[in-house]
C-alpha positions in Angstrom: 0.1 0.0 -0.1 1.6 3.3 -0.8 1.9 5.3 2.4 0.5 8.3 2.7 2.3 11.6 2.4 2.1 14.1 5.9 1.4 17.6 5.8 2.6 18.1 9.4 3.7 22.1 9.6 2.4 22.5 5.6 -1.0 24.1 5.9 -4.1 21.5 3.6 -4.9 24.2 1.3 -2.8 26.9 -0.3 -4.1 30.9 -0.1 -2.7 33.9 -0.3 -3.5 35.8 2.7 -3.9 39.8 2.4 -2.1 41.8 4.2 -2.0 45.4 5.3 0.8 47.2 7.1 1.1 50.7 8.3 3.9 52.3 6.3 7.0 52.3 8.7 10.3 53.5 8.7 12.0 50.6 7.8 14.0 50.2 5.1 12.2 50.1 2.0 9.9 52.9 3.9 12.8 54.9 4.4 13.4 54.7 0.8 9.9 55.2 -0.2 9.9 58.8 1.5 13.8 59.5 0.9 12.8 59.5 -2.7 9.8 61.3 -2.3 11.7 64.5 -0.5 14.0 64.1 -3.1 11.7 64.1 -6.3 8.7 66.6 -5.0 11.7 69.1 -3.3 9.2 72.3 -2.3 6.0 71.2 -3.1 3.5 70.0 -0.9 4.2 66.9 -1.9 7.1 67.1 0.9 5.9 67.0 4.2 6.9 69.0 6.9 6.7 65.8 9.2 8.8 63.4 7.2 11.8 62.1 8.6 14.4 59.6 7.4 15.9 59.6 10.6 12.6 58.7 12.5 11.6 55.6 13.6 8.0 53.7 13.8 5.0 55.3 11.6 5.4 57.5 9.1 4.1 60.7 9.7 1.8 62.8 8.6 -0.8 63.0 5.0 -2.5 63.8 2.0 -3.9 62.5 -1.0 0.0 63.9 -2.8 2.1 62.0 -0.8 0.0 59.1 -0.4 -0.1 58.7 -4.1 3.3 59.4 -4.7 4.7 57.3 -1.3 2.7 54.2 -3.0 4.3 54.9 -6.2 7.6 54.9 -4.9 7.6 52.3 -2.6 6.3 50.0 -5.7 9.6 50.7 -7.2 11.4 50.6 -4.5 10.4 46.9 -3.4 9.3 45.6 -6.8 6.1 44.6 -4.7 2.9 44.1 -6.0 1.1 46.6 -3.3 -0.9 49.6 -3.1 -2.3 52.1 -0.3 -5.6 50.7 0.9 -8.2 51.7 -1.4 -11.9 52.7 0.4 -13.4 49.8 0.2 -10.4 47.7 1.5 -10.2 50.2 4.1 -13.8 49.7 5.8 -12.9 45.9 5.6 -10.1 46.2 7.6 -11.7 48.5 9.8 -14.5 45.7 10.2 -11.4 43.2 11.5 -10.0 45.3 13.8 -7.0 45.1 11.4 -5.8 48.9 11.5 -3.6 50.7 13.6 -4.9 52.7 16.1 -7.1 54.3 13.9 -9.7 56.2 16.6 -5.8 58.3 16.6 -5.2 58.8 13.4 -6.8 59.7 10.2 -6.0 58.4 6.5 -6.8 59.6 3.7 -8.4 57.0 1.1 -8.9 59.1 -2.4 -10.9 62.0 -3.9 -14.5 62.6 -4.3 -16.2 64.8 -7.7 -19.2 66.1 -7.4 -21.3 67.4 -10.6 -20.9 70.6 -9.8 -18.0 72.5 -10.6 -16.7 74.4 -7.6 -13.2 74.4 -5.6 -10.0 73.2 -6.9 -11.7 73.4 -10.3 -8.9 73.0 -12.7 -8.2 68.9 -11.3 -12.6 69.0 -11.1 -12.2 69.7 -15.3 -9.3 67.6 -16.5 -10.3 64.4 -13.5 -13.8 64.5 -15.8 -12.6 65.0 -18.6 -10.0 62.1 -18.1 -13.0 59.5 -16.8 -15.2 60.9 -19.4 -15.8 57.6 -21.0 -16.2 55.9 -17.5 -18.1 56.9 -15.2 -21.4 59.0 -15.3 -20.3 62.5 -14.9 -23.9 63.8 -14.0 -23.1 62.0 -10.8 -20.8 62.0 -7.7 -17.7 60.1 -8.0 -14.5 58.8 -6.5 -11.3 58.5 -7.3 -9.2 55.8 -5.2 -6.7 53.2 -5.3 -3.4 54.8 -6.5 -2.9 57.8 -9.0 0.6 59.5 -10.2 1.3 63.1 -8.9 3.2 65.2 -12.0 4.6 69.0 -11.0 2.1 71.5 -13.2 2.6 75.1 -12.7 -1.1 74.9 -13.9 -2.6 72.8 -11.4 -4.0 73.6 -7.7 -0.9 73.4 -4.8 1.0 73.4 -8.6 0.6 69.2 -8.5 -1.9 67.5 -11.2 -3.4 64.0 -10.5 -3.2 61.6 -13.9 -4.7 58.0 -13.6 -2.5 54.8 -14.0 -3.6 51.3 -14.1 -4.2 50.9 -10.3 -6.3 53.8 -10.4 -9.8 53.3 -9.5 -13.1 55.6 -10.0 -16.9 54.9 -9.7 -19.8 56.4 -8.9 -21.3 57.0 -5.5 -25.1 58.4 -5.6 -25.3 58.3 -1.3 -22.8 61.3 -2.2 -25.8 63.7 -3.0 -27.1 63.3 0.1 -26.8 66.2 2.8 -24.7 64.9 5.3 -25.7 61.9 8.1 -25.1 59.2 10.1 -25.3 55.8 9.3 -24.2 52.2 10.9 -20.9 50.6 11.3 -22.6 47.3 10.3 -24.0 48.0 7.7 -22.4 45.7 4.2 -22.5 47.6 1.7 -19.4 49.4 3.1 -16.9 46.7 2.5 -18.6 46.6 -1.4 -18.0 50.3 -1.8 -16.1 52.0 1.4 -19.9 54.4 1.9 -23.0 53.2 3.3 -26.0 52.2 1.4 -28.1 54.7 3.6 -27.9 57.4 5.7 -30.6 57.4 9.1 -29.6 56.9 12.6 -26.4 55.1 13.1 -23.1 55.6 15.3 -20.6 56.9 12.5 -21.6 60.2 10.1 -20.5 60.7 6.3 -19.9 64.3 5.8 -20.5 65.4 1.9 -20.5 68.4 0.0 -22.1 69.9 -3.1 -19.2 71.2 -5.9 -15.6 70.4 -6.8 -12.6 68.0 -5.8 -12.9 67.1 -2.3 -10.5 64.9 -0.5 -12.2 61.6 0.5 -10.9 60.0 4.4 -11.5 58.6 7.3 -11.4 60.7 10.4 -10.1 59.2 13.9 -13.5 59.0 15.2 -14.2 57.0 12.2 -16.3 59.4 10.4 -15.9 60.1 6.6 -14.7 63.4 5.0 -16.1 63.8 1.4 -16.2 67.2 1.8 -12.9 68.9 2.8 -11.5 71.0 0.1 -8.2 71.9 1.1 -5.9 68.9 -0.9 -2.4 69.5 -0.1 -3.5 69.6 4.2 -1.4 67.4 6.7 -1.2 67.0 10.4 1.4 64.5 12.7 -1.5 62.3 13.2 -2.1 61.1 9.3 -1.3 57.9 8.6 -0.7 55.7 5.2 -2.0 52.0 5.1 -0.8 50.1 2.0 -2.5 46.5 1.1 -0.2 43.3 -0.2 -1.7 40.3 -1.8 -4.9 42.2 -1.7 -7.8 40.2 -3.9 -10.8 42.1 -4.2 -13.0 39.7 -6.2 -12.1 37.3 -3.4 -13.4 39.9 -0.3 -16.2 40.5 -2.2 -17.6 37.2 -2.2 -16.2 36.9 1.3 -18.6 40.2 2.4 -21.7 38.3 -0.6 -21.0 35.4 2.2 -21.6 37.2 5.3 -24.0 39.0 4.1 -26.0 35.8 2.8 -25.1 34.7 6.6 -26.7 37.7 7.9 -29.8 36.3 6.1 -29.7 33.1 6.9 -29.2 34.2 10.9 -32.2 36.6 10.4 -34.3 34.0 8.7 -33.8 31.6 11.3 -34.6 33.8 14.3 -38.1 34.8 12.6 -38.8 31.5 12.8 -38.0 30.6 16.5 -40.1 33.8 17.4 -43.1 32.7 15.1 -42.6 28.8 16.9 -42.7 30.9 20.9 -45.3 32.6 19.4 -47.2 29.7 18.3 -46.3 28.0 21.7 -47.6 30.3 23.9 -50.9 30.8 22.2 -51.1 26.9 22.8 -50.5 27.0 26.4 -53.5 30.6 26.9 -55.7 28.2 25.0 -55.5 25.6 27.6 -57.9 25.6 30.0 -56.6 24.6 33.8 
């Protein structure tokens, strides 16, 4: 009889596990930050909180720096990584993967509203790049990764170009007024945004026009209305995703939704059985 091969110390199923980590001043992080400081000297990308001699987390964030350091990190490590997008951020938050999310903030992308307004030069440029892919009559977000180009014709003398890792899609709920939402809303893990605004323990802040920052604050609210794209303070952070399969994760989110539906269905069935038994007991003449 043929001997059975031992699997001791080996996984029975080989899977590619997604990894999310906060950008640190390790060797790769220092090289990425140094490259940003060199390539974007005297621009709003080179944050005053950056220090290649520091240790621990890289401090500071605006959308320009986030994109630039993401591209630099990819180039230096030659790894398939990217700053987490809006959807991945919510998945990581729901699974307690993020480091100190209640004492930091993180830029996640850009919000582009149908009406021209703040950051109008970038507004026109982004819409022109996406006119064949996005419904421009509805608000949309741009997340993932973009190229940062020095260009005096744009706000902050910086232009943002699409690349192969850029994600852009319509988010209709952004037409709503600022409101609260439930942190358990599963749509957060599909799109990065809630399915509805009503009661809840988190808040979505919206605006009416222009290009705005999309970020998650230390209070875990989602900001989609702040107009200063270059603003940064030391509590800003950048989280990076590696081996992240969005398709597989979306399937897991859908599976979780089905489990929740099945749980609700069973609870409703038990409730009906209980009520039926109560009625039977009440009908007995003692």
